TORKOL-4160 file (C-alpha; in steps of 0.2 Angstrom, whole numbers, padded with zeros to 4 digits, m for minus):
301
<pt num="1" X="0001" Y="m0001" Z="0000"/>
<pt num="2" X="0007" Y="0018" Z="m0003"/>
<pt num="3" X="0009" Y="0030" Z="0010"/>
<pt num="4" X="0007" Y="0049" Z="0008"/>
<pt num="5" X="0022" Y="0050" Z="0011"/>
<pt num="6" X="0028" Y="0039" Z="m0005"/>
<pt num="7" X="0015" Y="0047" Z="m0017"/>
<pt num="8" X="0023" Y="0065" Z="m0014"/>
<pt num="9" X="0041" Y="0055" Z="m0020"/>
<pt num="10" X="0034" Y="0047" Z="m0031"/>
<pt num="11" X="0025" Y="0065" Z="m0037"/>
<pt num="12" X="0041" Y="0073" Z="m0035"/>
<pt num="13" X="0053" Y="0061" Z="m0043"/>
<pt num="14" X="0042" Y="0065" Z="m0059"/>
<pt num="15" X="0048" Y="0082" Z="m0061"/>
<pt num="16" X="0066" Y="0081" Z="m0048"/>
<pt num="17" X="0078" Y="0084" Z="m0065"/>
<pt num="18" X="0069" Y="0100" Z="m0070"/>
<pt num="19" X="0069" Y="0111" Z="m0053"/>
<pt num="20" X="0087" Y="0117" Z="m0057"/>
<pt num="21" X="0086" Y="0117" Z="m0074"/>
<pt num="22" X="0068" Y="0123" Z="m0077"/>
<pt num="23" X="0058" Y="0128" Z="m0062"/>
<pt num="24" X="0072" Y="0140" Z="m0053"/>
<pt num="25" X="0077" Y="0147" Z="m0069"/>
<pt num="26" X="0060" Y="0153" Z="m0072"/>
<pt num="27" X="0056" Y="0159" Z="m0057"/>
<pt num="28" X="0072" Y="0168" Z="m0056"/>
<pt num="29" X="0065" Y="0177" Z="m0072"/>
<pt num="30" X="0049" Y="0181" Z="m0064"/>
<pt num="31" X="0059" Y="0188" Z="m0048"/>
<pt num="32" X="0071" Y="0196" Z="m0060"/>
<pt num="33" X="0059" Y="0205" Z="m0071"/>
<pt num="34" X="0048" Y="0210" Z="m0057"/>
<pt num="35" X="0062" Y="0221" Z="m0051"/>
<pt num="36" X="0065" Y="0227" Z="m0068"/>
<pt num="37" X="0047" Y="0230" Z="m0070"/>
<pt num="38" X="0046" Y="0249" Z="m0077"/>
<pt num="39" X="0058" Y="0241" Z="m0089"/>
<pt num="40" X="0047" Y="0228" Z="m0097"/>
<pt num="41" X="0029" Y="0232" Z="m0090"/>
<pt num="42" X="0015" Y="0246" Z="m0087"/>
<pt num="43" X="0018" Y="0244" Z="m0070"/>
<pt num="44" X="0032" Y="0250" Z="m0054"/>
<pt num="45" X="0041" Y="0237" Z="m0045"/>
<pt num="46" X="0028" Y="0227" Z="m0030"/>
<pt num="47" X="0033" Y="0232" Z="m0014"/>
<pt num="48" X="0046" Y="0221" Z="m0004"/>
<pt num="49" X="0033" Y="0210" Z="0006"/>
<pt num="50" X="0023" Y="0207" Z="m0010"/>
<pt num="51" X="0038" Y="0203" Z="m0022"/>
<pt num="52" X="0043" Y="0191" Z="m0008"/>
<pt num="53" X="0025" Y="0183" Z="m0006"/>
<pt num="54" X="0026" Y="0181" Z="m0026"/>
<pt num="55" X="0039" Y="0170" Z="m0025"/>
<pt num="56" X="0032" Y="0154" Z="m0019"/>
<pt num="57" X="0018" Y="0157" Z="m0030"/>
<pt num="58" X="0029" Y="0158" Z="m0045"/>
<pt num="59" X="0039" Y="0142" Z="m0041"/>
<pt num="60" X="0022" Y="0133" Z="m0038"/>
<pt num="61" X="0015" Y="0139" Z="m0056"/>
<pt num="62" X="0033" Y="0133" Z="m0063"/>
<pt num="63" X="0032" Y="0116" Z="m0056"/>
<pt num="64" X="0015" Y="0111" Z="m0057"/>
<pt num="65" X="0016" Y="0116" Z="m0075"/>
<pt num="66" X="0032" Y="0108" Z="m0079"/>
<pt num="67" X="0026" Y="0091" Z="m0067"/>
<pt num="68" X="0010" Y="0090" Z="m0079"/>
<pt num="69" X="0020" Y="0091" Z="m0094"/>
<pt num="70" X="0033" Y="0077" Z="m0086"/>
<pt num="71" X="0017" Y="0065" Z="m0084"/>
<pt num="72" X="0014" Y="0068" Z="m0103"/>
<pt num="73" X="0031" Y="0063" Z="m0109"/>
<pt num="74" X="0037" Y="0050" Z="m0098"/>
<pt num="75" X="0020" Y="0040" Z="m0099"/>
<pt num="76" X="0022" Y="0035" Z="m0119"/>
<pt num="77" X="0030" Y="0020" Z="m0123"/>
<pt num="78" X="0044" Y="0028" Z="m0134"/>
<pt num="79" X="0050" Y="0039" Z="m0118"/>
<pt num="80" X="0049" Y="0024" Z="m0107"/>
<pt num="81" X="0061" Y="0016" Z="m0118"/>
<pt num="82" X="0071" Y="0032" Z="m0122"/>
<pt num="83" X="0072" Y="0037" Z="m0102"/>
<pt num="84" X="0079" Y="0018" Z="m0098"/>
<pt num="85" X="0094" Y="0024" Z="m0108"/>
<pt num="86" X="0094" Y="0042" Z="m0102"/>
<pt num="87" X="0086" Y="0044" Z="m0087"/>
<pt num="88" X="0083" Y="0024" Z="m0079"/>
<pt num="89" X="0079" Y="0032" Z="m0060"/>
<pt num="90" X="0062" Y="0040" Z="m0067"/>
<pt num="91" X="0048" Y="0034" Z="m0060"/>
<pt num="92" X="0043" Y="0022" Z="m0077"/>
<pt num="93" X="0060" Y="0014" Z="m0081"/>
<pt num="94" X="0059" Y="0009" Z="m0060"/>
<pt num="95" X="0043" Y="0001" Z="m0061"/>
<pt num="96" X="0037" Y="0013" Z="m0048"/>
<pt num="97" X="0018" Y="0017" Z="m0058"/>
<pt num="98" X="0013" Y="0011" Z="m0075"/>
<pt num="99" X="0008" Y="0019" Z="m0091"/>
<pt num="100" X="m0011" Y="0017" Z="m0087"/>
<pt num="101" X="m0008" Y="0025" Z="m0069"/>
<pt num="102" X="0001" Y="0038" Z="m0076"/>
<pt num="103" X="m0013" Y="0044" Z="m0089"/>
<pt num="104" X="m0025" Y="0041" Z="m0074"/>
<pt num="105" X="m0014" Y="0054" Z="m0063"/>
<pt num="106" X="m0015" Y="0066" Z="m0077"/>
<pt num="107" X="m0033" Y="0065" Z="m0079"/>
<pt num="108" X="m0034" Y="0071" Z="m0060"/>
<pt num="109" X="m0019" Y="0081" Z="m0062"/>
<pt num="110" X="m0022" Y="0094" Z="m0075"/>
<pt num="111" X="m0038" Y="0100" Z="m0068"/>
<pt num="112" X="m0032" Y="0105" Z="m0053"/>
<pt num="113" X="m0017" Y="0113" Z="m0061"/>
<pt num="114" X="m0029" Y="0123" Z="m0073"/>
<pt num="115" X="m0037" Y="0128" Z="m0058"/>
<pt num="116" X="m0023" Y="0134" Z="m0045"/>
<pt num="117" X="m0017" Y="0142" Z="m0063"/>
<pt num="118" X="m0032" Y="0155" Z="m0063"/>
<pt num="119" X="m0033" Y="0154" Z="m0044"/>
<pt num="120" X="m0014" Y="0165" Z="m0047"/>
<pt num="121" X="m0022" Y="0176" Z="m0061"/>
<pt num="122" X="m0011" Y="0165" Z="m0076"/>
<pt num="123" X="m0024" Y="0152" Z="m0082"/>
<pt num="124" X="m0023" Y="0156" Z="m0100"/>
<pt num="125" X="m0004" Y="0154" Z="m0099"/>
<pt num="126" X="m0007" Y="0137" Z="m0092"/>
<pt num="127" X="m0017" Y="0132" Z="m0105"/>
<pt num="128" X="m0006" Y="0139" Z="m0120"/>
<pt num="129" X="0007" Y="0125" Z="m0110"/>
<pt num="130" X="m0006" Y="0112" Z="m0112"/>
<pt num="131" X="m0009" Y="0114" Z="m0129"/>
<pt num="132" X="0011" Y="0114" Z="m0132"/>
<pt num="133" X="0012" Y="0098" Z="m0122"/>
<pt num="134" X="0001" Y="0089" Z="m0132"/>
<pt num="135" X="0007" Y="0096" Z="m0148"/>
<pt num="136" X="0024" Y="0091" Z="m0142"/>
<pt num="137" X="0022" Y="0073" Z="m0134"/>
<pt num="138" X="0005" Y="0066" Z="m0140"/>
<pt num="139" X="0007" Y="0073" Z="m0158"/>
<pt num="140" X="0025" Y="0069" Z="m0160"/>
<pt num="141" X="0030" Y="0088" Z="m0162"/>
<pt num="142" X="0044" Y="0082" Z="m0148"/>
<pt num="143" X="0054" Y="0070" Z="m0161"/>
<pt num="144" X="0053" Y="0082" Z="m0177"/>
<pt num="145" X="0064" Y="0098" Z="m0180"/>
<pt num="146" X="0051" Y="0109" Z="m0174"/>
<pt num="147" X="0054" Y="0103" Z="m0155"/>
<pt num="148" X="0067" Y="0116" Z="m0151"/>
<pt num="149" X="0052" Y="0130" Z="m0159"/>
<pt num="150" X="0039" Y="0122" Z="m0147"/>
<pt num="151" X="0051" Y="0122" Z="m0134"/>
<pt num="152" X="0055" Y="0141" Z="m0135"/>
<pt num="153" X="0037" Y="0146" Z="m0137"/>
<pt num="154" X="0034" Y="0135" Z="m0120"/>
<pt num="155" X="0047" Y="0144" Z="m0112"/>
<pt num="156" X="0042" Y="0162" Z="m0115"/>
<pt num="157" X="0022" Y="0156" Z="m0110"/>
<pt num="158" X="0031" Y="0151" Z="m0092"/>
<pt num="159" X="0042" Y="0167" Z="m0093"/>
<pt num="160" X="0026" Y="0178" Z="m0096"/>
<pt num="161" X="0017" Y="0170" Z="m0082"/>
<pt num="162" X="0031" Y="0171" Z="m0070"/>
<pt num="163" X="0033" Y="0189" Z="m0073"/>
<pt num="164" X="0013" Y="0192" Z="m0071"/>
<pt num="165" X="0012" Y="0183" Z="m0056"/>
<pt num="166" X="0026" Y="0195" Z="m0050"/>
<pt num="167" X="0019" Y="0209" Z="m0052"/>
<pt num="168" X="0001" Y="0208" Z="m0054"/>
<pt num="169" X="m0002" Y="0214" Z="m0036"/>
<pt num="170" X="0007" Y="0230" Z="m0037"/>
<pt num="171" X="m0005" Y="0246" Z="m0038"/>
<pt num="172" X="m0004" Y="0254" Z="m0057"/>
<pt num="173" X="0006" Y="0269" Z="m0059"/>
<pt num="174" X="m0002" Y="0283" Z="m0059"/>
<pt num="175" X="0002" Y="0285" Z="m0079"/>
<pt num="176" X="m0005" Y="0267" Z="m0082"/>
<pt num="177" X="m0022" Y="0264" Z="m0086"/>
<pt num="178" X="m0022" Y="0245" Z="m0079"/>
<pt num="179" X="m0030" Y="0241" Z="m0066"/>
<pt num="180" X="m0024" Y="0232" Z="m0049"/>
<pt num="181" X="m0019" Y="0214" Z="m0051"/>
<pt num="182" X="m0018" Y="0218" Z="m0072"/>
<pt num="183" X="0000" Y="0219" Z="m0080"/>
<pt num="184" X="0003" Y="0226" Z="m0096"/>
<pt num="185" X="0019" Y="0219" Z="m0103"/>
<pt num="186" X="0026" Y="0233" Z="m0113"/>
<pt num="187" X="0034" Y="0235" Z="m0131"/>
<pt num="188" X="0052" Y="0234" Z="m0124"/>
<pt num="189" X="0046" Y="0219" Z="m0112"/>
<pt num="190" X="0037" Y="0209" Z="m0128"/>
<pt num="191" X="0054" Y="0211" Z="m0138"/>
<pt num="192" X="0064" Y="0207" Z="m0125"/>
<pt num="193" X="0054" Y="0191" Z="m0123"/>
<pt num="194" X="0057" Y="0187" Z="m0142"/>
<pt num="195" X="0073" Y="0191" Z="m0141"/>
<pt num="196" X="0075" Y="0176" Z="m0125"/>
<pt num="197" X="0062" Y="0164" Z="m0138"/>
<pt num="198" X="0076" Y="0166" Z="m0150"/>
<pt num="199" X="0090" Y="0163" Z="m0137"/>
<pt num="200" X="0082" Y="0147" Z="m0131"/>
<pt num="201" X="0079" Y="0141" Z="m0149"/>
<pt num="202" X="0094" Y="0143" Z="m0155"/>
<pt num="203" X="0107" Y="0137" Z="m0140"/>
<pt num="204" X="0096" Y="0123" Z="m0132"/>
<pt num="205" X="0104" Y="0110" Z="m0139"/>
<pt num="206" X="0116" Y="0109" Z="m0126"/>
<pt num="207" X="0101" Y="0101" Z="m0119"/>
<pt num="208" X="0102" Y="0086" Z="m0132"/>
<pt num="209" X="0120" Y="0085" Z="m0132"/>
<pt num="210" X="0119" Y="0072" Z="m0115"/>
<pt num="211" X="0102" Y="0062" Z="m0121"/>
<pt num="212" X="0109" Y="0055" Z="m0138"/>
<pt num="213" X="0108" Y="0038" Z="m0136"/>
<pt num="214" X="0090" Y="0037" Z="m0130"/>
<pt num="215" X="0085" Y="0049" Z="m0144"/>
<pt num="216" X="0095" Y="0037" Z="m0157"/>
<pt num="217" X="0083" Y="0023" Z="m0149"/>
<pt num="218" X="0067" Y="0034" Z="m0152"/>
<pt num="219" X="0070" Y="0041" Z="m0169"/>
<pt num="220" X="0070" Y="0060" Z="m0160"/>
<pt num="221" X="0076" Y="0072" Z="m0174"/>
<pt num="222" X="0088" Y="0082" Z="m0163"/>
<pt num="223" X="0101" Y="0094" Z="m0170"/>
<pt num="224" X="0117" Y="0083" Z="m0165"/>
<pt num="225" X="0107" Y="0067" Z="m0174"/>
<pt num="226" X="0102" Y="0075" Z="m0189"/>
<pt num="227" X="0118" Y="0086" Z="m0191"/>
<pt num="228" X="0130" Y="0077" Z="m0182"/>
<pt num="229" X="0138" Y="0079" Z="m0165"/>
<pt num="230" X="0152" Y="0090" Z="m0170"/>
<pt num="231" X="0144" Y="0102" Z="m0181"/>
<pt num="232" X="0129" Y="0106" Z="m0165"/>
<pt num="233" X="0144" Y="0111" Z="m0154"/>
<pt num="234" X="0150" Y="0122" Z="m0165"/>
<pt num="235" X="0133" Y="0129" Z="m0169"/>
<pt num="236" X="0130" Y="0132" Z="m0150"/>
<pt num="237" X="0149" Y="0137" Z="m0147"/>
<pt num="238" X="0143" Y="0152" Z="m0162"/>
<pt num="239" X="0128" Y="0158" Z="m0156"/>
<pt num="240" X="0130" Y="0158" Z="m0137"/>
<pt num="241" X="0144" Y="0174" Z="m0139"/>
<pt num="242" X="0133" Y="0182" Z="m0151"/>
<pt num="243" X="0117" Y="0183" Z="m0140"/>
<pt num="244" X="0126" Y="0186" Z="m0124"/>
<pt num="245" X="0134" Y="0203" Z="m0135"/>
<pt num="246" X="0115" Y="0207" Z="m0142"/>
<pt num="247" X="0108" Y="0206" Z="m0126"/>
<pt num="248" X="0121" Y="0215" Z="m0117"/>
<pt num="249" X="0119" Y="0230" Z="m0132"/>
<pt num="250" X="0101" Y="0229" Z="m0130"/>
<pt num="251" X="0101" Y="0233" Z="m0112"/>
<pt num="252" X="0115" Y="0245" Z="m0117"/>
<pt num="253" X="0124" Y="0241" Z="m0102"/>
<pt num="254" X="0142" Y="0245" Z="m0095"/>
<pt num="255" X="0155" Y="0235" Z="m0098"/>
<pt num="256" X="0157" Y="0230" Z="m0077"/>
<pt num="257" X="0137" Y="0222" Z="m0079"/>
<pt num="258" X="0142" Y="0215" Z="m0097"/>
<pt num="259" X="0156" Y="0207" Z="m0092"/>
<pt num="260" X="0147" Y="0191" Z="m0082"/>
<pt num="261" X="0135" Y="0186" Z="m0095"/>
<pt num="262" X="0149" Y="0187" Z="m0110"/>
<pt num="263" X="0162" Y="0175" Z="m0098"/>
<pt num="264" X="0148" Y="0163" Z="m0092"/>
<pt num="265" X="0143" Y="0163" Z="m0111"/>
<pt num="266" X="0161" Y="0159" Z="m0116"/>
<pt num="267" X="0162" Y="0148" Z="m0102"/>
<pt num="268" X="0146" Y="0136" Z="m0108"/>
<pt num="269" X="0154" Y="0136" Z="m0126"/>
<pt num="270" X="0171" Y="0131" Z="m0118"/>
<pt num="271" X="0162" Y="0115" Z="m0108"/>
<pt num="272" X="0154" Y="0110" Z="m0127"/>
<pt num="273" X="0169" Y="0112" Z="m0138"/>
<pt num="274" X="0181" Y="0102" Z="m0125"/>
<pt num="275" X="0166" Y="0091" Z="m0121"/>
<pt num="276" X="0170" Y="0094" Z="m0102"/>
<pt num="277" X="0155" Y="0084" Z="m0097"/>
<pt num="278" X="0139" Y="0088" Z="m0108"/>
<pt num="279" X="0126" Y="0086" Z="m0090"/>
<pt num="280" X="0140" Y="0100" Z="m0083"/>
<pt num="281" X="0139" Y="0111" Z="m0099"/>
<pt num="282" X="0117" Y="0109" Z="m0098"/>
<pt num="283" X="0118" Y="0117" Z="m0080"/>
<pt num="284" X="0131" Y="0130" Z="m0085"/>
<pt num="285" X="0119" Y="0135" Z="m0100"/>
<pt num="286" X="0105" Y="0136" Z="m0087"/>
<pt num="287" X="0115" Y="0146" Z="m0076"/>
<pt num="288" X="0123" Y="0159" Z="m0092"/>
<pt num="289" X="0100" Y="0161" Z="m0096"/>
<pt num="290" X="0099" Y="0169" Z="m0077"/>
<pt num="291" X="0112" Y="0180" Z="m0079"/>
<pt num="292" X="0104" Y="0186" Z="m0097"/>
<pt num="293" X="0088" Y="0191" Z="m0087"/>
<pt num="294" X="0095" Y="0200" Z="m0074"/>
<pt num="295" X="0102" Y="0213" Z="m0087"/>
<pt num="296" X="0086" Y="0223" Z="m0087"/>
<pt num="297" X="0089" Y="0226" Z="m0069"/>
<pt num="298" X="0102" Y="0239" Z="m0071"/>
<pt num="299" X="0092" Y="0247" Z="m0086"/>
<pt num="300" X="0077" Y="0250" Z="m0075"/>
<pt num="301" X="0087" Y="0259" Z="m0061"/>
């Protein structure tokens, strides 16, 4: 008989690997973008108490929605075969839960997460994430060359929701017609989100470098498999510095601010080209992303 602790542990294991590489970076974006709210939205920064209150809400939104995505992704037969090679510690390869039980868990979890997201004021974003998860998993978009576009769009939706949660309780500025609880993202904010989406679409292939064995088993068309490992590494190493420069130029940050994301980007390139641990390169890529997310703060000062 499954205990409450055992069940919670099972739920956690579905998304455990996404906490440091997805949930925390997305929450960091929400926090940092909220601090830079005047540069990205029609809202002023919220008071400290409101900002602190929004952090667990952002964490809850990001985790619960990525949890649904992982249920949809890991329950498929081809995913179980892939995870048996790439991530054998996951619940289904370990035999902790069956595919049918995972599907039933989704039937319960989806309305709960949609309702929770609606309460947080980001129900629309949650519904879009579900749509993208359906395209990625059930329609096989994650196995086609379109996967990076789907992932980039999903990232941006997560980031928008994190920002809305962060500044959604801020009082409107005297010059804004937005009501309390509404967030008007500015043209600059949307441009920044578009840049981040392009950064993700063109560089997150670093994630695929470590998963090539399982991806080949399921016939997934990732860049390292379609274009080759060497070409993919050179592409990532070329794009990361370019985007580092584009982002610091976009925010017109001084050298002392720009040096950190640029050096982090170069370190990611070194890890990728030297093959100094692809899992580590993926984690450093996530740190580099957070460094980019922090750039608007200086502009908002």
